[in-house]
C-alpha positions as a printed NumPy array, in Angstrom:
array([[  8.649,   5.94 , -18.842],
       [ 11.578,   4.384, -20.596],
       [ 13.756,   6.598, -22.213],
       [ 15.349,   4.687, -25.159],
       [ 18.133,   7.469, -25.422],
       [ 19.819,   6.654, -22.072],
       [ 22.17 ,   3.734, -22.487],
       [ 22.105,   0.719, -21.488],
       [ 24.346,   1.345, -18.618],
       [ 21.932,   4.403, -17.368],
       [ 18.985,   2.   , -17.7  ],
       [ 20.968,  -0.516, -15.078],
       [ 21.818,   2.497, -12.827],
       [ 17.76 ,   3.83 , -13.038],
       [ 16.761,  -0.042, -12.416],
       [ 19.134,  -0.376,  -9.029],
       [ 17.924,   2.799,  -8.145],
       [ 14.433,   1.972,  -8.009],
       [ 15.605,  -0.19 ,  -5.058],
       [ 16.999,   2.498,  -3.236],
       [ 14.049,   3.761,  -1.807],
       [ 12.513,   0.226,  -1.133],
       [ 15.426,  -0.664,   1.248],
       [ 15.157,   2.815,   2.67 ],
       [ 11.943,   1.637,   3.616],
       [ 13.133,  -1.255,   5.534],
       [ 16.275,   0.904,   6.711],
       [ 13.432,   3.357,   8.859],
       [ 11.198,   0.89 ,   9.91 ],
       [ 13.692,  -1.57 ,  11.534],
       [ 15.87 ,   1.562,  13.351],
       [ 12.43 ,   2.799,  14.334],
       [ 11.78 ,  -0.708,  16.106],
       [ 14.982,  -0.852,  17.454],
       [ 14.441,   2.018,  19.111],
       [ 11.211,   1.475,  20.644],
       [ 12.36 ,  -1.912,  22.157],
       [ 15.868,  -0.981,  23.655],
       [ 14.396,   0.752,  26.538],
       [ 11.597,  -2.724,  26.795],
       [ 14.517,  -5.466,  25.747],
       [ 14.941,  -6.328,  29.203],
       [ 11.221,  -6.904,  29.984],
       [ 11.258,  -8.856,  26.439],
       [ 13.845, -11.418,  27.186],
       [ 12.754, -11.816,  30.969],
       [  9.635, -13.086,  28.642],
       [ 10.454, -15.144,  26.218],
       [ 12.665, -16.602,  29.195],
       [ 10.352, -17.439,  31.099],
       [  7.884, -18.732,  28.059],
       [  5.143, -16.237,  28.713],
       [  4.158, -15.135,  25.426],
       [  1.176, -12.921,  27.111],
       [  3.692, -10.542,  29.135],
       [  5.765, -10.864,  25.584],
       [  2.436,  -9.981,  23.152],
       [  1.481,  -7.425,  25.957],
       [  4.969,  -5.937,  25.583],
       [  4.485,  -5.647,  21.456],
       [  1.142,  -4.224,  21.722],
       [  2.114,  -1.43 ,  23.884],
       [  5.255,  -0.821,  21.649],
       [  3.746,  -1.025,  17.897],
       [  1.53 ,   2.126,  17.776],
       [  3.574,   4.833,  19.066],
       [  6.285,   2.805,  16.945],
       [  3.62 ,   2.677,  13.717],
       [  3.06 ,   6.708,  13.977],
       [  6.98 ,   7.718,  14.353],
       [  8.139,   5.529,  11.035],
       [  5.282,   7.093,   9.391],
       [  6.088,  10.396,  10.04 ],
       [  9.345,   9.745,   9.048],
       [  9.087,   8.214,   5.97 ],
       [  6.301,  10.81 ,   5.165],
       [  9.053,  13.471,   5.601],
       [ 12.116,  11.482,   4.362],
       [ 10.29 ,  10.756,   0.802],
       [  8.421,  13.999,   0.223],
       [ 11.932,  15.537,   0.122],
       [ 13.387,  12.934,  -1.921],
       [ 10.322,  12.814,  -4.287],
       [  9.969,  16.652,  -4.594],
       [ 13.651,  17.716,  -4.783],
       [ 15.053,  14.527,  -6.511],
       [ 12.942,  14.601,  -9.533],
       [ 14.092,  15.398, -12.837],
       [ 12.218,  18.646, -13.456],
       [ 13.21 ,  19.22 , -17.332],
       [ 11.048,  16.37 , -18.086],
       [  7.76 ,  17.646, -20.252],
       [  5.079,  16.214, -18.505],
       [  1.341,  17.048, -18.317],
       [  0.554,  18.641, -15.348],
       [ -2.455,  17.318, -13.229],
       [ -5.622,  19.001, -12.97 ],
       [ -7.786,  18.254, -10.152],
       [-11.787,  19.055, -10.452],
       [-14.894,  17.235,  -9.562],
       [-15.185,  14.43 , -11.901],
       [-11.573,  13.583, -10.111],
       [-13.093,  13.023,  -6.896],
       [-15.428,  10.671,  -7.906],
       [-13.526,   8.363, -10.483],
       [-11.094,   7.803,  -7.449],
       [-13.769,   7.061,  -5.138],
       [-15.358,   4.81 ,  -7.458],
       [-12.191,   2.564,  -8.474],
       [-11.492,   2.996,  -4.699],
       [-14.704,   1.156,  -3.868],
       [-13.94 ,  -1.031,  -6.092],
       [-10.658,  -1.987,  -4.442],
       [-11.969,  -2.322,  -1.542],
       [-14.773,  -4.833,  -3.055],
       [-11.589,  -6.364,  -4.426],
       [ -9.918,  -6.753,  -1.629],
       [-12.308,  -8.397,   0.466],
       [-13.194, -11.011,  -1.713],
       [ -9.241, -12.059,  -1.741],
       [ -9.938, -12.236,   2.001],
       [-12.785, -14.224,   2.068],
       [-11.199, -16.827,  -0.528],
       [ -8.141, -17.157,   1.885],
       [-10.753, -17.44 ,   4.609],
       [-11.573, -20.42 ,   2.365],
       [ -8.818, -22.356,   1.616],
       [ -6.275, -21.218,   4.587],
       [ -8.354, -20.238,   7.42 ],
       [ -4.84 , -20.849,   9.474],
       [ -3.608, -17.384,   7.825],
       [ -6.175, -15.457,   8.247],
       [ -6.401, -16.599,  11.853],
       [ -2.79 , -15.496,  12.794],
       [ -3.263, -11.895,  10.458],
       [ -6.23 , -11.475,  12.922],
       [ -4.111, -11.954,  15.935],
       [ -1.433, -10.073,  14.699],
       [ -3.974,  -7.344,  13.907],
       [ -5.377,  -7.396,  16.741],
       [ -2.056,  -7.403,  18.969],
       [ -0.557,  -4.431,  16.723],
       [ -3.706,  -2.146,  17.353],
       [ -4.775,  -2.226,  14.242],
       [ -7.883,  -0.575,  13.593],
       [ -8.833,  -0.303,  17.394],
       [ -6.166,   2.007,  18.142],
       [ -6.749,   5.729,  17.626],
       [ -2.612,   6.352,  16.334],
       [ -2.322,   3.085,  14.288],
       [ -6.162,   4.191,  12.337],
       [ -4.471,   7.99 ,  12.05 ],
       [ -1.144,   6.153,  10.741],
       [ -3.063,   3.786,   8.126],
       [ -5.77 ,   6.141,   7.28 ],
       [ -3.366,   9.643,   6.823],
       [  0.046,   8.613,   6.618],
       [  0.193,   5.555,   4.915],
       [ -1.356,   6.77 ,   1.44 ],
       [  1.416,   9.235,   1.687],
       [  4.27 ,   7.768,   1.966],
       [  4.058,   4.545,   0.41 ],
       [  2.493,   6.425,  -2.61 ],
       [  5.968,   8.159,  -2.738],
       [  7.478,   5.044,  -1.783],
       [  6.111,   2.61 ,  -4.72 ],
       [  4.373,   4.602,  -7.268],
       [  6.164,   8.045,  -6.625],
       [ 10.098,   6.791,  -6.284],
       [ 10.287,   3.53 ,  -7.378],
       [  7.748,   3.377, -10.427],
       [  9.605,   6.691, -11.537],
       [ 13.243,   5.205, -11.417],
       [ 11.693,   1.751, -12.975],
       [ 10.121,   3.022, -15.868],
       [ 13.341,   4.937, -17.361],
       [ 15.112,   1.375, -17.629],
       [ 11.755,  -0.981, -18.257],
       [  9.067,  -1.621, -19.882],
       [  6.076,   0.241, -17.992],
       [  4.124,  -3.279, -17.44 ],
       [  7.456,  -4.885, -15.679],
       [  8.091,  -1.451, -13.593],
       [  4.771,  -1.567, -12.939],
       [  4.434,  -5.451, -11.104],
       [  7.863,  -4.679,  -9.49 ],
       [  6.616,  -1.646,  -7.595],
       [  3.297,  -3.506,  -6.987],
       [  5.482,  -6.564,  -5.824],
       [  7.579,  -4.125,  -3.496],
       [  3.798,  -2.418,  -2.076],
       [  2.625,  -6.298,  -1.281],
       [  5.727,  -7.153,   0.719],
       [  5.768,  -4.34 ,   2.334],
       [  2.941,  -5.241,   4.242],
       [  4.614,  -8.39 ,   5.736],
       [  1.934, -10.77 ,   5.769],
       [  0.354, -13.205,   3.4  ],
       [ -3.457, -11.677,   3.839],
       [ -2.614,  -8.298,   3.202],
       [  0.396,  -8.388,   0.914],
       [ -2.055, -10.368,  -2.067],
       [ -4.61 ,  -7.648,  -2.484],
       [ -1.912,  -4.733,  -1.942],
       [  0.173,  -6.391,  -4.75 ],
       [ -3.31 ,  -6.033,  -6.997],
       [ -4.389,  -2.642,  -5.82 ],
       [ -0.267,  -1.788,  -6.   ],
       [ -1.212,  -2.79 ,  -9.773],
       [ -4.295,  -0.663, -10.166],
       [ -2.966,   2.634,  -8.532],
       [  0.133,   2.181, -11.05 ],
       [ -1.915,   2.286, -13.849],
       [ -3.934,   5.498, -12.072],
       [ -0.351,   7.492, -11.962],
       [  0.21 ,   6.772, -15.185],
       [ -2.905,   8.004, -16.791],
       [ -3.001,  10.76 , -14.619],
       [  0.862,  11.785, -14.559],
       [  0.859,  12.269, -11.318],
       [  0.615,  10.165,  -7.702],
       [ -1.884,  12.492,  -6.397],
       [ -5.228,  10.597,  -7.321],
       [ -3.274,   7.187,  -6.655],
       [ -2.882,   8.924,  -2.926],
       [ -6.783,   9.591,  -3.039],
       [ -7.943,   6.205,  -3.735],
       [ -5.506,   4.876,  -1.11 ],
       [ -6.886,   7.43 ,   1.391],
       [-10.628,   5.824,   0.427],
       [ -9.594,   2.016,   0.585],
       [ -8.164,   2.947,   4.08 ],
       [-10.543,   4.844,   5.268],
       [-14.017,   4.817,   4.365],
       [-14.247,   1.892,   2.004],
       [-12.884,  -0.259,   3.874],
       [-15.589,   0.687,   6.602],
       [-18.167,   0.595,   4.128],
       [-16.875,  -2.987,   3.001],
       [-16.184,  -4.432,   5.93 ],
       [-19.714,  -4.106,   7.612],
       [-20.838,  -5.666,   3.718],
       [-18.566,  -8.375,   4.17 ],
       [-19.505,  -9.097,   7.478],
       [-22.817, -11.144,   6.534],
       [-21.169, -12.498,   3.695],
       [-20.323, -16.43 ,   4.029],
       [-16.645, -17.8  ,   3.201],
       [-18.644, -20.26 ,   0.678],
       [-17.81 , -21.22 ,  -2.65 ],
       [-20.825, -19.716,  -4.289],
       [-19.903, -16.416,  -2.65 ],
       [-16.362, -16.176,  -3.911],
       [-17.12 , -16.573,  -7.055],
       [-20.236, -14.028,  -6.761],
       [-17.747, -11.745,  -5.386],
       [-14.75 , -12.676,  -7.675],
       [-16.74 , -11.759, -10.627],
       [-18.535,  -8.278,  -9.03 ],
       [-14.891,  -7.391,  -8.242],
       [-13.197,  -8.322, -11.762],
       [-16.536,  -5.719, -13.421],
       [-15.982,  -2.997, -10.965],
       [-12.586,  -2.452, -11.426],
       [-12.594,  -2.99 , -15.359],
       [-15.159,  -0.516, -14.838],
       [-13.785,   1.759, -12.804],
       [-10.326,   1.574, -15.25 ],
       [-12.588,   2.421, -17.969],
       [-13.51 ,   5.444, -15.916],
       [ -9.845,   6.35 , -15.256],
       [ -9.376,   6.408, -19.28 ],
       [-12.744,   8.841, -20.065],
       [-11.461,  11.048, -17.394],
       [ -7.787,  11.477, -18.343],
       [ -8.617,  11.673, -21.809],
       [-11.002,  14.685, -20.637],
       [ -8.421,  15.898, -18.416],
       [ -4.533,  15.569, -20.006]])
């Protein structure tokens, strides 16, 4: 939380420190990408020089899965060490207690967030169809959702690494210099940018706000990791099956938007009730 006892200089320092995990994420991602591209650089340059985009895309598709899993493994290791050894353990923070109700509440919120995410995609499909088409092309090229390696990375590793970065490090440092609402917006914005495309970035920003709020209520990133895992796995499959039959019409967009607001708001009330009982 914002520490009013800190000097102005210390608060400025914590603000800039909150940006470091975000920068470190890009350094790791860029470094891993370059390492995997170097052995194929001659092929890549040849494909570009010959304007052979099919060959270029195939090489990128070959590189993406292994590069993705290595990147996520490095992020989990690096930020786990940073988070668990870099925190101020002298702070009087109530211990988080995991129980069946926490699991139920986190799954309910994950379902709500997945419904909301699909609604944002529906809106973009209606008003920005080319943006969604480009996202689908990039997703197919990277093997997202079909390659077993990228599935493992997205469902098992991303919820840990991304929560450590955004809700674990960025939010923790930002809250020492800023009010929670502003610190939460900053980490959610970073979370959205980390997805590197407009379609995912839009709903990732909203999800980031909700996960940040959950971390504040539970005083732990464990529930946000669980929600993130559910969103990236079970809930995504359930909602994809449902929304596969939902047309991008104005009436359905209005209906799903209203349902999204009600579902997320109701889930936030459950979180409030649950944290009142467990803290």
